[in-house]
C-alpha positions as CSV (number, residue, x, y, z in Angstrom):
1,M,77.5,128.3,152.9
2,N,76.1,130.8,150.5
3,K,72.9,132.6,151.5
4,K,71.2,132.9,148.1
5,K,68.0,134.3,149.6
6,I,69.7,137.2,151.2
7,I,71.0,140.3,149.4
8,V,73.4,142.8,151.1
9,E,75.4,145.7,149.9
10,I,79.1,145.1,149.3
11,P,81.0,146.6,152.2
12,K,84.0,148.9,152.0
13,N,87.6,147.5,152.2
14,T,86.8,144.6,149.8
15,K,88.3,143.2,146.6
16,I,86.5,141.4,143.8
17,H,88.1,138.2,142.4
18,R,86.6,137.5,139.0
19,K,86.5,133.8,137.8
20,E,84.6,132.0,135.1
21,S,82.3,130.5,137.7
22,G,81.4,134.0,139.1
23,N,82.7,137.0,140.8
24,Y,83.7,136.6,144.5
25,V,83.9,139.3,147.2
26,Y,86.9,139.1,149.6
27,Y,87.1,141.3,152.7
28,V,90.7,142.6,153.3
29,E,91.3,142.2,157.1
30,R,94.8,143.6,157.2
31,T,97.7,144.4,154.9
32,D,101.3,143.3,156.0
33,Y,104.5,144.7,154.5
34,I,107.1,142.0,153.9
35,K,110.4,143.9,154.3
36,E,112.7,141.2,152.8
37,K,110.7,140.9,149.6
38,K,109.5,144.6,149.5
39,Y,105.8,144.1,148.9
40,Y,102.5,144.0,150.7
41,K,100.5,140.9,151.4
42,E,96.8,141.0,152.3
43,K,94.9,138.8,154.7
44,R,91.6,138.3,152.8
45,T,88.5,136.3,153.7
46,L,85.8,135.2,151.2
47,I,82.5,136.8,152.3
48,G,80.2,136.2,149.4
49,R,79.4,136.1,145.7
50,M,78.8,139.3,143.7
51,I,75.4,139.9,142.1
52,D,76.0,143.3,140.6
53,E,78.4,146.3,141.3
54,K,76.7,147.2,144.6
55,T,75.1,144.0,146.0
56,M,76.2,140.4,146.8
57,N,74.9,137.1,148.4
58,P,76.8,136.7,151.7
59,N,78.2,133.5,153.2
60,D,78.7,132.5,156.8
61,N,82.0,134.5,157.0
62,Y,80.2,137.7,156.2
63,F,77.9,137.3,159.3
64,E,80.9,136.3,161.5
65,I,82.7,139.6,160.5
66,F,79.8,142.0,160.2
67,G,76.9,140.4,162.1
68,D,73.3,140.5,161.1
69,V,73.2,144.3,161.1
70,K,73.9,144.9,157.4
71,V,71.2,142.7,155.9
72,K,69.5,144.9,153.3
73,E,66.5,142.8,152.1
74,K,65.4,139.2,151.6
75,V,64.3,138.0,148.2
76,L,60.6,137.4,148.3
77,N,60.0,135.9,144.9
78,E,60.7,132.3,145.8
79,A,59.1,129.3,144.2
80,P,56.7,127.5,146.5
81,E,58.0,124.3,148.1
82,F,55.3,122.2,146.6
83,S,53.7,123.2,143.3
84,D,49.9,123.7,143.1
85,T,50.0,121.9,139.7
86,L,51.4,118.8,141.4
87,K,48.6,118.9,144.0
88,V,46.0,119.0,141.3
89,G,47.7,116.1,139.6
90,N,47.5,114.0,142.7
91,N,43.8,114.7,143.2
92,Y,43.1,113.8,139.6
93,V,44.9,110.4,139.9
94,I,43.1,109.6,143.2
95,N,39.7,110.5,141.6
96,K,40.4,108.4,138.6
97,I,41.3,105.4,140.8
98,C,38.1,105.8,142.8
99,E,36.0,106.0,139.6
100,E,37.5,102.8,138.3
101,K,36.8,100.9,141.6
102,E,33.1,101.9,141.5
């Protein structure tokens, strides 16, 4: 699961896979040489989605590999869970109903 509220720096030993839906960061765990076919094959794990050239949103795999140590910051500009405008609207409706009953 992607942790959209958390921002971390992109670690070393990673590769970026660019798609139309976004840029994904893969951690290269190891590189194996296949002698018969004469090429290298990488063991990669998806660790998050790239925000810009230096930062990314990590997923659960990131925390399994690196732990909680590399968390840089949390995004603080979140929308409130319940809008103040909606609270005012509820009070307005309740007051109108009470006025009509009187």
